[in-house]
Steps between C-alpha positions, in 0.01 A plus 500: 500500500761729348826348386809654659764561233734690734731201576523417128585862416761507778667182373490632144671823605766300687561289192536812284748648747708182508494475119594868465788463744620188320489650152588866536672574831808286473850565377488209258855562376635338818267197484597156367452449129198267532308736728601803294381325183167413666439857621594660167277254311207578730558875462500477120195271503302742718606795283392325179166395654447862606563613141248246370239610753545865398410394145753702301682191369171348382391823329831536321493134394155557344629806319798307365270229362344756265842648425633155414211423264558828316879484480576127487468453126701812407773386741501149355497642147803716575685209661390275214640744244838501675509120536381452143785715374730254681312204355403367843143632540375158608680547832205707621294184545701347790487834684124529462456138607701571814299814582168328425593185691225559763239450224595136482420320175333812365835683501598336170175610334514856634867550412436359153218748442713792623792402277259455210379858537856627526621287209229647277655844544707574190792687647634615163172678422484702820528872427693757696177625657406148606843445651465825694156401626635155589786650698269747676263221613791294630659796678166604652442144623845496658432840660184371667678189620782715637246719680365200691846385601598858594202506736623183668848646541362836620660679204324828424692593185479275195746483215513787255382435146856502370599238758191294420575497129863399548458251787171341393604459140831357614313246709259418216785459250749322725253265671421297184872469429567380855204265464653357183836453672347335807296258287808421290698423816215290639476309173872424505476386861205273424678312220534125508875534551457697821224270625705186425805657669303556820335159477843330502579659836411312818277784615408618151135398516450685826680802361278507190186484714635770728585728208157440346344613827728794583581656163145610405451654845841667489456645151150624575618654829779680317252629241272643770803637686609684185150647463490610866842663463427673170139622521503729811670836452728437796794284595394148600752266658531176306468285814162656584384472138607136487310421820186659357555315173540166677179543701318612185624191314381266775155665505495488119567126502231440762260715299579284197401186688173664609407616149588162354269323745220744415537439126521125547178498705322729252619308193206263543269789408667573165205711385570762766879466495541724195303776672692450823838534329467876445389553859781277627758698301371826649502349849847361439628842389355663813640241741830501313540877538389483862762233572765707319412808708508293820848377408618858444345599835695220669821630341412854618449399863811280494711792380329747738436309825395810697211564261342162568343645814387841381431430134601712203267795556673818627446611860309825550710759684448858609704779339708534817571126505604505134740788559643342815549163330660649188742718698588209729584278204700781339694546825585129525611476137710818514664417835594147395653634180689770693630235745611275209256226600327264259181624336179338622222323312133589536448217752809603699386863509157389621660287772723791605197714584282208622263537208384303195637515144158577355473800736828657391489434124306821425749702707794344315330578169449861609868534597595356160273741314654808666845369405633443852559123480551240230494122463811288466537216250500240778240227537300588702551869433654725763457872555770764523527878445486609137721808548723675753347513848757721674273805513168314483256681732184354647294803401601465134392134487184574698406777257583284195276222633213741556535647148560165330172490306432876486552515122237232444217733604497675164301810589569708813215595728448876503262653756518713812477189719773325302731803522440519875593134541809547281611788722449279805706221344774744402508625858531145632781431254681818605478412870624146438780628277607749767485260795611171339661595170851422624425141603677248280474123481863424576545730799161464668592277795388775738210652310291546813784675683588727212138592443460589868820705484382688191167576668678620812 
């Protein structure tokens, strides 16, 4: 007897429809805070799960494991040299212990071995060539890390080499100094005087316990938030970065408990524990990078809510759709500027044409590249004309969009067929120029009427 799955399939489709309507077809801005928070959390969760299923985050985490193994010791050596010049090189150990916390009791052994390797490096004997090679390895490691975070934030253009040298080296040089300052402040806070002062208060004991619980989470969240703000070659709002950093910290703490339980259970087999340590470190590095990328993905979807549904991949459009979308966006931006209205953000422009931010970002980039529009310094950025738009004609912008990447071809095609097609295109351009060349963005309220009149 055949089993009838039709009712099950019908109920499953109904459930999908209800879930889709609940998550994506509501104006959540008008909902109460609790319901809005629930819907946004579910949207981000589904988007992150979709990213994990696609496998790109896992692949990039695996790649970063190898990158970390290659570049970790040069990075630590460079930081060690800076801290040693300040006489505080031992401050690297608390940082490593915090990062390796998921390894449990083995974190002390692993961090000690790493610091031993770094301490054996005689900084004063390093030649200019070695310093150059050291800097190149560190910069290349940072470039690969940036590439993974740029993918998450849908950034196609990475930093230039000049920007990498200045910004990465600034981070490598300043981070140890900030680390030294933070540890100095923490040491002063943890003095007996401060502890005794709090203990004398009626609620001092509770306050000490609360600070001991909150401060590590807060500091670690801020550290991840700084990384999520700095690494992508785009502007990341601090609130979104902090949310991603907080979730990453919570997962990191839970991962620490899991690894500790594994090491405690395997400690009975001490013969195999030494062999398992290397594997555990590799596994820890992979899971650690995966968790870090998940946190950055959470920050991305929090900052770009509309992309939680469609993902970060660009939408495929026909040539006619691309031209129509680009000219529509140009018309909205120019008209609002001409009417002295506020410039719109990417999300506001997408809402104005009932579209999605990820659909219009390529069109906005094209309009930027031809010099028609520019970004403001606001956060989030807004778009406005980059030059005078009094005599800005549709045909001029249309032609500039079509010829935007013409110089990238390098060699021109020369054949009888190519010349025939060029003549056809020139004829089309001439007809359009003759019929529609007078249409401008700021006086085109009756384009259809004027076109009909010109044809008549």
